N, CA, C, O and the ligand as a Tripos MOL2 file, in Angstrom:
@<TRIPOS>MOLECULE
protein
  269   267    68     0     0
PROTEIN
NO_CHARGES

@<TRIPOS>ATOM
      1 N          12.3810    6.7980    4.0690 N.3       1 MET1
      2 CA         11.6080    6.1020    5.0910 C.3       1 MET1
      3 C          10.8940    4.9100    4.4880 C.2       1 MET1
      4 O          10.5730    4.8930    3.3000 O.2       1 MET1
      5 N          10.6550    3.9280    5.3130 N.am      2 LYS2
      6 CA          9.9930    2.7310    4.8210 C.3       2 LYS2
      7 C           8.8460    2.3690    5.7490 C.2       2 LYS2
      8 O           8.9870    2.3840    6.9720 O.2       2 LYS2
      9 N           7.7110    2.0450    5.1460 N.am      3 THR3
     10 CA          6.5500    1.6050    5.9160 C.3       3 THR3
     11 C           6.0880    0.2650    5.3680 C.2       3 THR3
     12 O           6.0290    0.0610    4.1550 O.2       3 THR3
     13 N           5.7630   -0.6400    6.2740 N.am      4 THR4
     14 CA          5.2850   -1.9580    5.8720 C.3       4 THR4
     15 C           3.9980   -2.2750    6.6160 C.2       4 THR4
     16 O           3.9060   -2.0750    7.8270 O.2       4 THR4
     17 N           3.0100   -2.7680    5.8900 N.am      5 PHE5
     18 CA          1.8010   -3.2650    6.5600 C.3       5 PHE5
     19 C           1.1680   -4.3720    5.7300 C.2       5 PHE5
     20 O           1.5750   -4.6410    4.6000 O.2       5 PHE5
     21 N           0.1760   -4.9950    6.3150 N.am      6 ILE6
     22 CA         -0.5240   -6.1050    5.6540 C.3       6 ILE6
     23 C          -1.7990   -5.5700    5.0080 C.2       6 ILE6
     24 O          -2.5180   -4.7650    5.6010 O.2       6 ILE6
     25 N          -2.0670   -6.0220    3.7950 N.am      7 VAL7
     26 CA         -3.2870   -5.6170    3.0910 C.3       7 VAL7
     27 C          -4.2080   -6.8260    2.9550 C.2       7 VAL7
     28 O          -3.8650   -7.8200    2.3140 O.2       7 VAL7
     29 N          -5.3830   -6.7180    3.5710 N.am      8 GLU8
     30 CA         -6.3710   -7.7900    3.4720 C.3       8 GLU8
     31 C          -7.3360   -7.4820    2.3370 C.2       8 GLU8
     32 O          -7.6040   -6.3200    2.0340 O.2       8 GLU8
     33 N          -7.8570   -8.5370    1.7130 N.am      9 GLY9
     34 CA         -8.8900   -8.3650    0.7010 C.3       9 GLY9
     35 C          -8.4120   -8.5120   -0.7270 C.2       9 GLY9
     36 O          -9.2030   -8.3980   -1.6640 O.2       9 GLY9
     37 N          -7.1000   -8.7690   -0.9050 N.am     10 MET10
     38 CA         -6.5840   -8.9510   -2.2640 C.3      10 MET10
     39 C          -6.7180  -10.4170   -2.6650 C.2      10 MET10
     40 O          -6.3290  -11.3120   -1.9150 O.2      10 MET10
     41 N          -7.2760  -10.6550   -3.8620 N.am     11 SER11
     42 CA         -7.4790  -12.0320   -4.2920 C.3      11 SER11
     43 C          -6.7440  -12.3820   -5.5770 C.2      11 SER11
     44 O          -6.6290  -13.5590   -5.9180 O.2      11 SER11
     45 N          -6.2500  -11.3950   -6.2870 N.am     12 CYS12
     46 CA         -5.5640  -11.6930   -7.5490 C.3      12 CYS12
     47 C          -4.5890  -10.5680   -7.9110 C.2      12 CYS12
     48 O          -4.4700   -9.5790   -7.1890 O.2      12 CYS12
     49 N          -3.9010  -10.7340   -9.0310 N.am     13 GLU13
     50 CA         -2.9180   -9.7380   -9.4620 C.3      13 GLU13
     51 C          -3.5600   -8.3880   -9.7700 C.2      13 GLU13
     52 O          -2.9200   -7.3420   -9.6650 O.2      13 GLU13
     53 N          -4.8260   -8.4300  -10.1490 N.am     14 HIS14
     54 CA         -5.5420   -7.1770  -10.4040 C.3      14 HIS14
     55 C          -5.6060   -6.3500   -9.1140 C.2      14 HIS14
     56 O          -5.3860   -5.1390   -9.1340 O.2      14 HIS14
     57 N          -5.9040   -7.0030   -8.0170 N.am     15 CYS15
     58 CA         -5.9620   -6.3270   -6.7140 C.3      15 CYS15
     59 C          -4.5870   -5.7650   -6.3540 C.2      15 CYS15
     60 O          -4.4680   -4.6360   -5.8790 O.2      15 CYS15
     61 N          -3.5470   -6.5770   -6.5920 N.am     16 VAL16
     62 CA         -2.1770   -6.1500   -6.2960 C.3      16 VAL16
     63 C          -1.8510   -4.8780   -7.0700 C.2      16 VAL16
     64 O          -1.2730   -3.9380   -6.5250 O.2      16 VAL16
     65 N          -2.2290   -4.8610   -8.3490 N.am     17 LYS17
     66 CA         -1.9440   -3.7040   -9.1750 C.3      17 LYS17
     67 C          -2.7270   -2.4790   -8.6790 C.2      17 LYS17
     68 O          -2.2000   -1.3670   -8.6420 O.2      17 LYS17
     69 N          -3.9730   -2.6990   -8.3040 N.am     18 ARG18
     70 CA         -4.8200   -1.6120   -7.8020 C.3      18 ARG18
     71 C          -4.1970   -0.9870   -6.5470 C.2      18 ARG18
     72 O          -4.0720    0.2330   -6.4400 O.2      18 ARG18
     73 N          -3.8160   -1.8410   -5.6150 N.am     19 VAL19
     74 CA         -3.2170   -1.3620   -4.3680 C.3      19 VAL19
     75 C          -1.8840   -0.6520   -4.6640 C.2      19 VAL19
     76 O          -1.6020    0.4160   -4.1210 O.2      19 VAL19
     77 N          -1.0790   -1.2680   -5.5310 N.am     20 THR20
     78 CA          0.2010   -0.6650   -5.9000 C.3      20 THR20
     79 C          -0.0080    0.7120   -6.5190 C.2      20 THR20
     80 O           0.7020    1.6630   -6.1940 O.2      20 THR20
     81 N          -0.9890    0.8100   -7.4150 N.am     21 ASP21
     82 CA         -1.2370    2.0760   -8.1100 C.3      21 ASP21
     83 C          -1.7070    3.1840   -7.1580 C.2      21 ASP21
     84 O          -1.2460    4.3200   -7.2640 O.2      21 ASP21
     85 N          -2.6120    2.8650   -6.2370 N.am     22 VAL22
     86 CA         -3.0850    3.9200   -5.3290 C.3      22 VAL22
     87 C          -1.9680    4.3780   -4.3920 C.2      22 VAL22
     88 O          -1.8860    5.5510   -4.0280 O.2      22 VAL22
     89 N          -1.1120    3.4290   -4.0100 N.am     23 LEU23
     90 CA          0.0080    3.8140   -3.1430 C.3      23 LEU23
     91 C           0.9980    4.6860   -3.9140 C.2      23 LEU23
     92 O           1.4960    5.6860   -3.3980 O.2      23 LEU23
     93 N           1.2740    4.2870   -5.1620 N.am     24 LYS24
     94 CA          2.2040    5.0650   -5.9970 C.3      24 LYS24
     95 C           1.6610    6.4600   -6.2770 C.2      24 LYS24
     96 O           2.4240    7.4080   -6.4620 O.2      24 LYS24
     97 N           0.3210    6.5790   -6.3060 N.am     25 ALA25
     98 CA         -0.3100    7.8630   -6.6060 C.3      25 ALA25
     99 C          -0.2700    8.8130   -5.4110 C.2      25 ALA25
    100 O          -0.5630   10.0010   -5.5470 O.2      25 ALA25
    101 N           0.0910    8.2890   -4.2430 N.am     26 THR26
    102 CA          0.1700    9.1150   -3.0490 C.3      26 THR26
    103 C           1.4400    9.9780   -3.1040 C.2      26 THR26
    104 O           2.5320    9.4670   -3.3530 O.2      26 THR26
    105 N           1.2900   11.2690   -2.8720 N.am     27 ALA27
    106 CA          2.4190   12.2040   -2.9550 C.3      27 ALA27
    107 C           3.5400   11.7840   -2.0090 C.2      27 ALA27
    108 O           3.2980   11.4780   -0.8410 O.2      27 ALA27
    109 N           4.7530   11.7750   -2.5180 N.am     28 GLY28
    110 CA          5.9130   11.4720   -1.6860 C.3      28 GLY28
    111 C           6.3320   10.0180   -1.7100 C.2      28 GLY28
    112 O           7.3720    9.6580   -1.1590 O.2      28 GLY28
    113 N           5.5220    9.1700   -2.3510 N.am     29 VAL29
    114 CA          5.8530    7.7440   -2.4220 C.3      29 VAL29
    115 C           6.8520    7.5040   -3.5510 C.2      29 VAL29
    116 O           6.6650    7.9720   -4.6740 O.2      29 VAL29
    117 N           7.9190    6.7640   -3.2320 N.am     30 LYS30
    118 CA          8.9770    6.5210   -4.2110 C.3      30 LYS30
    119 C           8.9010    5.1290   -4.8200 C.2      30 LYS30
    120 O           9.0360    4.9550   -6.0310 O.2      30 LYS30
    121 N           8.6850    4.1530   -3.9640 N.am     31 LYS31
    122 CA          8.7160    2.7780   -4.4570 C.3      31 LYS31
    123 C           7.6980    1.9380   -3.6900 C.2      31 LYS31
    124 O           7.5330    2.1050   -2.4820 O.2      31 LYS31
    125 N           7.0220    1.0420   -4.3880 N.am     32 VAL32
    126 CA          5.9870    0.2150   -3.7690 C.3      32 VAL32
    127 C           6.1810   -1.2400   -4.1750 C.2      32 VAL32
    128 O           6.3740   -1.5540   -5.3500 O.2      32 VAL32
    129 N           6.1250   -2.1160   -3.1820 N.am     33 ARG33
    130 CA          6.1370   -3.5500   -3.4690 C.3      33 ARG33
    131 C           4.9620   -4.1730   -2.7290 C.2      33 ARG33
    132 O           4.8340   -4.0210   -1.5140 O.2      33 ARG33
    133 N           4.1070   -4.8740   -3.4630 N.am     34 VAL34
    134 CA          2.9680   -5.5440   -2.8480 C.3      34 VAL34
    135 C           3.0300   -7.0150   -3.2260 C.2      34 VAL34
    136 O           3.1580   -7.3610   -4.4010 O.2      34 VAL34
    137 N           2.9390   -7.8760   -2.2210 N.am     35 ASN35
    138 CA          3.0210   -9.3170   -2.4540 C.3      35 ASN35
    139 C           1.6710   -9.9650   -2.1690 C.2      35 ASN35
    140 O           1.1350   -9.8450   -1.0670 O.2      35 ASN35
    141 N           1.1320  -10.6450   -3.1590 N.am     36 LEU36
    142 CA         -0.1930  -11.2580   -3.0220 C.3      36 LEU36
    143 C          -0.2050  -12.3790   -1.9890 C.2      36 LEU36
    144 O          -1.1510  -12.5000   -1.2110 O.2      36 LEU36
    145 N           0.8440  -13.1970   -1.9820 N.am     37 LYS37
    146 CA          0.8720  -14.3540   -1.0730 C.3      37 LYS37
    147 C           1.0420  -13.9590    0.3810 C.2      37 LYS37
    148 O           0.3220  -14.4440    1.2550 O.2      37 LYS37
    149 N           2.0010  -13.0740    0.6380 N.am     38 THR38
    150 CA          2.2540  -12.6750    2.0230 C.3      38 THR38
    151 C           1.3460  -11.5310    2.4480 C.2      38 THR38
    152 O           1.2650  -11.2160    3.6360 O.2      38 THR38
    153 N           0.6540  -10.8970    1.4820 N.am     39 LYS39
    154 CA         -0.2370   -9.7490    1.7100 C.3      39 LYS39
    155 C           0.5260   -8.5170    2.1770 C.2      39 LYS39
    156 O          -0.0700   -7.5400    2.6300 O.2      39 LYS39
    157 N           1.8410   -8.5710    2.0630 N.am     40 LYS40
    158 CA          2.6590   -7.4860    2.5810 C.3      40 LYS40
    159 C           2.8430   -6.3580    1.5680 C.2      40 LYS40
    160 O           3.1460   -6.5870    0.3970 O.2      40 LYS40
    161 N           2.6520   -5.1380    2.0560 N.am     41 ALA41
    162 CA          2.9280   -3.9590    1.2390 C.3      41 ALA41
    163 C           4.1150   -3.2420    1.8490 C.2      41 ALA41
    164 O           4.1100   -2.9110    3.0340 O.2      41 ALA41
    165 N           5.1520   -2.9980    1.0200 N.am     42 GLU42
    166 CA          6.3360   -2.2700    1.4650 C.3      42 GLU42
    167 C           6.4320   -1.0000    0.6480 C.2      42 GLU42
    168 O           6.4470   -1.0330   -0.5830 O.2      42 GLU42
    169 N           6.4970    0.1240    1.3490 N.am     43 ILE43
    170 CA          6.5080    1.4120    0.6640 C.3      43 ILE43
    171 C           7.7240    2.2220    1.0880 C.2      43 ILE43
    172 O           7.9460    2.4580    2.2750 O.2      43 ILE43
    173 N           8.5110    2.6470    0.0940 N.am     44 ASP44
    174 CA          9.6030    3.6010    0.3380 C.3      44 ASP44
    175 C           9.0420    4.9810    0.0480 C.2      44 ASP44
    176 O           8.4630    5.2170   -1.0130 O.2      44 ASP44
    177 N           9.2150    5.8870    0.9920 N.am     45 HIS45
    178 CA          8.5970    7.2080    0.8010 C.3      45 HIS45
    179 C           9.3450    8.3160    1.5210 C.2      45 HIS45
    180 O          10.2290    8.0710    2.3420 O.2      45 HIS45
    181 N           8.9640    9.5390    1.1880 N.am     46 ALA46
    182 CA          9.5590   10.7190    1.8200 C.3      46 ALA46
    183 C           9.1740   10.7580    3.3040 C.2      46 ALA46
    184 O           8.1880   10.1520    3.7240 O.2      46 ALA46
    185 N           9.9790   11.4880    4.0840 N.am     47 ASP47
    186 CA          9.7780   11.5350    5.5380 C.3      47 ASP47
    187 C           8.4270   12.1060    5.9560 C.2      47 ASP47
    188 O           7.9190   11.7820    7.0300 O.2      47 ASP47
    189 N           7.8390   12.9620    5.1020 N.am     48 ASN48
    190 CA          6.5880   13.6140    5.4930 C.3      48 ASN48
    191 C           5.3410   12.7900    5.1560 C.2      48 ASN48
    192 O           4.2170   13.2430    5.3750 O.2      48 ASN48
    193 N           5.5390   11.5930    4.6290 N.am     49 VAL49
    194 CA          4.3900   10.7260    4.3350 C.3      49 VAL49
    195 C           4.1250    9.8410    5.5560 C.2      49 VAL49
    196 O           5.0340    9.1680    6.0430 O.2      49 VAL49
    197 N           2.8920    9.8410    6.0460 N.am     50 THR50
    198 CA          2.5770    9.0510    7.2360 C.3      50 THR50
    199 C           2.0010    7.6880    6.8570 C.2      50 THR50
    200 O           1.4450    7.5070    5.7740 O.2      50 THR50
    201 N           2.1460    6.7520    7.7640 N.am     51 ALA51
    202 CA          1.5720    5.4180    7.5570 C.3      51 ALA51
    203 C           0.0600    5.5350    7.4340 C.2      51 ALA51
    204 O          -0.5640    4.8090    6.6610 O.2      51 ALA51
    205 N          -0.5260    6.4490    8.1980 N.am     52 ASP52
    206 CA         -1.9790    6.6410    8.1450 C.3      52 ASP52
    207 C          -2.4410    7.0670    6.7560 C.2      52 ASP52
    208 O          -3.4710    6.5940    6.2760 O.2      52 ASP52
    209 N          -1.7000    7.9480    6.1130 N.am     53 ALA53
    210 CA         -2.0620    8.4120    4.7730 C.3      53 ALA53
    211 C          -1.9900    7.2570    3.7760 C.2      53 ALA53
    212 O          -2.8400    7.1290    2.8950 O.2      53 ALA53
    213 N          -0.9650    6.4190    3.9260 N.am     54 LEU54
    214 CA         -0.8070    5.2700    3.0310 C.3      54 LEU54
    215 C          -1.9410    4.2750    3.2360 C.2      54 LEU54
    216 O          -2.4960    3.7410    2.2760 O.2      54 LEU54
    217 N          -2.2770    4.0330    4.5000 N.am     55 LYS55
    218 CA         -3.3550    3.0920    4.8200 C.3      55 LYS55
    219 C          -4.7010    3.6130    4.3350 C.2      55 LYS55
    220 O          -5.5480    2.8440    3.8800 O.2      55 LYS55
    221 N          -4.8910    4.9280    4.4370 N.am     56 ALA56
    222 CA         -6.1360    5.5350    3.9750 C.3      56 ALA56
    223 C          -6.3060    5.3420    2.4730 C.2      56 ALA56
    224 O          -7.4160    5.0950    2.0020 O.2      56 ALA56
    225 N          -5.2200    5.4530    1.7210 N.am     57 ALA57
    226 CA         -5.2780    5.2580    0.2710 C.3      57 ALA57
    227 C          -5.7020    3.8330   -0.0510 C.2      57 ALA57
    228 O          -6.4850    3.6020   -0.9720 O.2      57 ALA57
    229 N          -5.1820    2.8830    0.7100 N.am     58 VAL58
    230 CA         -5.5350    1.4710    0.5080 C.3      58 VAL58
    231 C          -7.0140    1.2340    0.8390 C.2      58 VAL58
    232 O          -7.7220    0.5270    0.1220 O.2      58 VAL58
    233 N          -7.4540    1.8350    1.9320 N.am     59 THR59
    234 CA         -8.8520    1.6940    2.3550 C.3      59 THR59
    235 C          -9.8040    2.2780    1.3230 C.2      59 THR59
    236 O         -10.8500    1.6960    1.0330 O.2      59 THR59
    237 N          -9.4380    3.4280    0.7690 N.am     60 GLU60
    238 CA        -10.2840    4.0750   -0.2420 C.3      60 GLU60
    239 C         -10.3980    3.2320   -1.5040 C.2      60 GLU60
    240 O         -11.3900    3.3180   -2.2270 O.2      60 GLU60
    241 N          -9.3840    2.4180   -1.7670 N.am     61 ALA61
    242 CA         -9.4040    1.5560   -2.9440 C.3      61 ALA61
    243 C         -10.2540    0.3040   -2.6960 C.2      61 ALA61
    244 O         -10.4930   -0.4820   -3.6130 O.2      61 ALA61
    245 N         -10.7070    0.1270   -1.4510 N.am     62 GLY62
    246 CA        -11.5930   -0.9960   -1.1540 C.3      62 GLY62
    247 C         -10.9370   -2.1850   -0.4620 C.2      62 GLY62
    248 O         -11.5050   -3.2760   -0.4060 O.2      62 GLY62
    249 N          -9.7230   -1.9580    0.0700 N.am     63 TYR63
    250 CA         -9.0050   -3.0370    0.7610 C.3      63 TYR63
    251 C          -8.7550   -2.6100    2.2070 C.2      63 TYR63
    252 O          -9.0000   -1.4610    2.5750 O.2      63 TYR63
    253 N          -8.2690   -3.5400    3.0140 N.am     64 GLN64
    254 CA         -8.0330   -3.2160    4.4150 C.3      64 GLN64
    255 C          -6.5440   -3.2660    4.7240 C.2      64 GLN64
    256 O          -5.8840   -4.2840    4.5110 O.2      64 GLN64
    257 N          -6.0280   -2.1540    5.2290 N.am     65 ALA65
    258 CA         -4.6350   -2.1060    5.6620 C.3      65 ALA65
    259 C          -4.6000   -2.3510    7.1560 C.2      65 ALA65
    260 O          -5.2070   -1.6090    7.9290 O.2      65 ALA65
    261 N          -3.8800   -3.4070    7.5710 N.am     66 VAL66
    262 CA         -3.8130   -3.7490    8.9940 C.3      66 VAL66
    263 C          -2.3730   -3.7940    9.4830 C.2      66 VAL66
    264 O          -1.4350   -3.9420    8.6990 O.2      66 VAL66
    265 N          -2.2170   -3.6620   10.8060 N.am     67 ALA67
    266 CA         -0.9230   -3.7360   11.4790 C.3      67 ALA67
    267 C           0.1250   -2.8680   10.8060 C.2      67 ALA67
    268 O           1.2700   -2.8230   11.2560 O.2      67 ALA67
    269 CU         -8.2910   -9.1170   -7.6090 Cu       68 CU68
@<TRIPOS>BOND
     1     1     2 1
     2     2     3 1
     3     3     4 2
     4     3     5 am
     5     5     6 1
     6     6     7 1
     7     7     8 2
     8     7     9 am
     9     9    10 1
    10    10    11 1
    11    11    12 2
    12    11    13 am
    13    13    14 1
    14    14    15 1
    15    15    16 2
    16    15    17 am
    17    17    18 1
    18    18    19 1
    19    19    20 2
    20    19    21 am
    21    21    22 1
    22    22    23 1
    23    23    24 2
    24    23    25 am
    25    25    26 1
    26    26    27 1
    27    27    28 2
    28    27    29 am
    29    29    30 1
    30    30    31 1
    31    31    32 2
    32    31    33 am
    33    33    34 1
    34    34    35 1
    35    35    36 2
    36    35    37 am
    37    37    38 1
    38    38    39 1
    39    39    40 2
    40    39    41 am
    41    41    42 1
    42    42    43 1
    43    43    44 2
    44    43    45 am
    45    45    46 1
    46    46    47 1
    47    47    48 2
    48    47    49 am
    49    49    50 1
    50    50    51 1
    51    51    52 2
    52    51    53 am
    53    53    54 1
    54    54    55 1
    55    55    56 2
    56    55    57 am
    57    57    58 1
    58    58    59 1
    59    59    60 2
    60    59    61 am
    61    61    62 1
    62    62    63 1
    63    63    64 2
    64    63    65 am
    65    65    66 1
    66    66    67 1
    67    67    68 2
    68    67    69 am
    69    69    70 1
    70    70    71 1
    71    71    72 2
    72    71    73 am
    73    73    74 1
    74    74    75 1
    75    75    76 2
    76    75    77 am
    77    77    78 1
    78    78    79 1
    79    79    80 2
    80    79    81 am
    81    81    82 1
    82    82    83 1
    83    83    84 2
    84    83    85 am
    85    85    86 1
    86    86    87 1
    87    87    88 2
    88    87    89 am
    89    89    90 1
    90    90    91 1
    91    91    92 2
    92    91    93 am
    93    93    94 1
    94    94    95 1
    95    95    96 2
    96    95    97 am
    97    97    98 1
    98    98    99 1
    99    99   100 2
   100    99   101 am
   101   101   102 1
   102   102   103 1
   103   103   104 2
   104   103   105 am
   105   105   106 1
   106   106   107 1
   107   107   108 2
   108   107   109 am
   109   109   110 1
   110   110   111 1
   111   111   112 2
   112   111   113 am
   113   113   114 1
   114   114   115 1
   115   115   116 2
   116   115   117 am
   117   117   118 1
   118   118   119 1
   119   119   120 2
   120   119   121 am
   121   121   122 1
   122   122   123 1
   123   123   124 2
   124   123   125 am
   125   125   126 1
   126   126   127 1
   127   127   128 2
   128   127   129 am
   129   129   130 1
   130   130   131 1
   131   131   132 2
   132   131   133 am
   133   133   134 1
   134   134   135 1
   135   135   136 2
   136   135   137 am
   137   137   138 1
   138   138   139 1
   139   139   140 2
   140   139   141 am
   141   141   142 1
   142   142   143 1
   143   143   144 2
   144   143   145 am
   145   145   146 1
   146   146   147 1
   147   147   148 2
   148   147   149 am
   149   149   150 1
   150   150   151 1
   151   151   152 2
   152   151   153 am
   153   153   154 1
   154   154   155 1
   155   155   156 2
   156   155   157 am
   157   157   158 1
   158   158   159 1
   159   159   160 2
   160   159   161 am
   161   161   162 1
   162   162   163 1
   163   163   164 2
   164   163   165 am
   165   165   166 1
   166   166   167 1
   167   167   168 2
   168   167   169 am
   169   169   170 1
   170   170   171 1
   171   171   172 2
   172   171   173 am
   173   173   174 1
   174   174   175 1
   175   175   176 2
   176   175   177 am
   177   177   178 1
   178   178   179 1
   179   179   180 2
   180   179   181 am
   181   181   182 1
   182   182   183 1
   183   183   184 2
   184   183   185 am
   185   185   186 1
   186   186   187 1
   187   187   188 2
   188   187   189 am
   189   189   190 1
   190   190   191 1
   191   191   192 2
   192   191   193 am
   193   193   194 1
   194   194   195 1
   195   195   196 2
   196   195   197 am
   197   197   198 1
   198   198   199 1
   199   199   200 2
   200   199   201 am
   201   201   202 1
   202   202   203 1
   203   203   204 2
   204   203   205 am
   205   205   206 1
   206   206   207 1
   207   207   208 2
   208   207   209 am
   209   209   210 1
   210   210   211 1
   211   211   212 2
   212   211   213 am
   213   213   214 1
   214   214   215 1
   215   215   216 2
   216   215   217 am
   217   217   218 1
   218   218   219 1
   219   219   220 2
   220   219   221 am
   221   221   222 1
   222   222   223 1
   223   223   224 2
   224   223   225 am
   225   225   226 1
   226   226   227 1
   227   227   228 2
   228   227   229 am
   229   229   230 1
   230   230   231 1
   231   231   232 2
   232   231   233 am
   233   233   234 1
   234   234   235 1
   235   235   236 2
   236   235   237 am
   237   237   238 1
   238   238   239 1
   239   239   240 2
   240   239   241 am
   241   241   242 1
   242   242   243 1
   243   243   244 2
   244   243   245 am
   245   245   246 1
   246   246   247 1
   247   247   248 2
   248   247   249 am
   249   249   250 1
   250   250   251 1
   251   251   252 2
   252   251   253 am
   253   253   254 1
   254   254   255 1
   255   255   256 2
   256   255   257 am
   257   257   258 1
   258   258   259 1
   259   259   260 2
   260   259   261 am
   261   261   262 1
   262   262   263 1
   263   263   264 2
   264   263   265 am
   265   265   266 1
   266   266   267 1
   267   267   268 2
@<TRIPOS>SUBSTRUCTURE
     1 MET1         2 RESIDUE 1 A MET
     2 LYS2         6 RESIDUE 1 A LYS
     3 THR3        10 RESIDUE 1 A THR
     4 THR4        14 RESIDUE 1 A THR
     5 PHE5        18 RESIDUE 1 A PHE
     6 ILE6        22 RESIDUE 1 A ILE
     7 VAL7        26 RESIDUE 1 A VAL
     8 GLU8        30 RESIDUE 1 A GLU
     9 GLY9        34 RESIDUE 1 A GLY
    10 MET10       38 RESIDUE 1 A MET
    11 SER11       42 RESIDUE 1 A SER
    12 CYS12       46 RESIDUE 1 A CYS
    13 GLU13       50 RESIDUE 1 A GLU
    14 HIS14       54 RESIDUE 1 A HIS
    15 CYS15       58 RESIDUE 1 A CYS
    16 VAL16       62 RESIDUE 1 A VAL
    17 LYS17       66 RESIDUE 1 A LYS
    18 ARG18       70 RESIDUE 1 A ARG
    19 VAL19       74 RESIDUE 1 A VAL
    20 THR20       78 RESIDUE 1 A THR
    21 ASP21       82 RESIDUE 1 A ASP
    22 VAL22       86 RESIDUE 1 A VAL
    23 LEU23       90 RESIDUE 1 A LEU
    24 LYS24       94 RESIDUE 1 A LYS
    25 ALA25       98 RESIDUE 1 A ALA
    26 THR26      102 RESIDUE 1 A THR
    27 ALA27      106 RESIDUE 1 A ALA
    28 GLY28      110 RESIDUE 1 A GLY
    29 VAL29      114 RESIDUE 1 A VAL
    30 LYS30      118 RESIDUE 1 A LYS
    31 LYS31      122 RESIDUE 1 A LYS
    32 VAL32      126 RESIDUE 1 A VAL
    33 ARG33      130 RESIDUE 1 A ARG
    34 VAL34      134 RESIDUE 1 A VAL
    35 ASN35      138 RESIDUE 1 A ASN
    36 LEU36      142 RESIDUE 1 A LEU
    37 LYS37      146 RESIDUE 1 A LYS
    38 THR38      150 RESIDUE 1 A THR
    39 LYS39      154 RESIDUE 1 A LYS
    40 LYS40      158 RESIDUE 1 A LYS
    41 ALA41      162 RESIDUE 1 A ALA
    42 GLU42      166 RESIDUE 1 A GLU
    43 ILE43      170 RESIDUE 1 A ILE
    44 ASP44      174 RESIDUE 1 A ASP
    45 HIS45      178 RESIDUE 1 A HIS
    46 ALA46      182 RESIDUE 1 A ALA
    47 ASP47      186 RESIDUE 1 A ASP
    48 ASN48      190 RESIDUE 1 A ASN
    49 VAL49      194 RESIDUE 1 A VAL
    50 THR50      198 RESIDUE 1 A THR
    51 ALA51      202 RESIDUE 1 A ALA
    52 ASP52      206 RESIDUE 1 A ASP
    53 ALA53      210 RESIDUE 1 A ALA
    54 LEU54      214 RESIDUE 1 A LEU
    55 LYS55      218 RESIDUE 1 A LYS
    56 ALA56      222 RESIDUE 1 A ALA
    57 ALA57      226 RESIDUE 1 A ALA
    58 VAL58      230 RESIDUE 1 A VAL
    59 THR59      234 RESIDUE 1 A THR
    60 GLU60      238 RESIDUE 1 A GLU
    61 ALA61      242 RESIDUE 1 A ALA
    62 GLY62      246 RESIDUE 1 A GLY
    63 TYR63      250 RESIDUE 1 A TYR
    64 GLN64      254 RESIDUE 1 A GLN
    65 ALA65      258 RESIDUE 1 A ALA
    66 VAL66      262 RESIDUE 1 A VAL
    67 ALA67      266 RESIDUE 1 A ALA
    68 CU68       269 GROUP 0 **** ****
């Protein structure tokens, strides 16, 4: 399964790495791509992982997951 959303609040590669790491740390996540310019996060994950769980991980790291 694939989930894509926009992450607001990232200003540098450090933020990208932080967001990537928290998403990767979420159980069931296989692959994560985060783009600083487009703010897009693309996550490949197991079927039982919800978009809400992924967004919550981003929010807990101090960023905003939208749309
Ligand atoms: Cu940063």
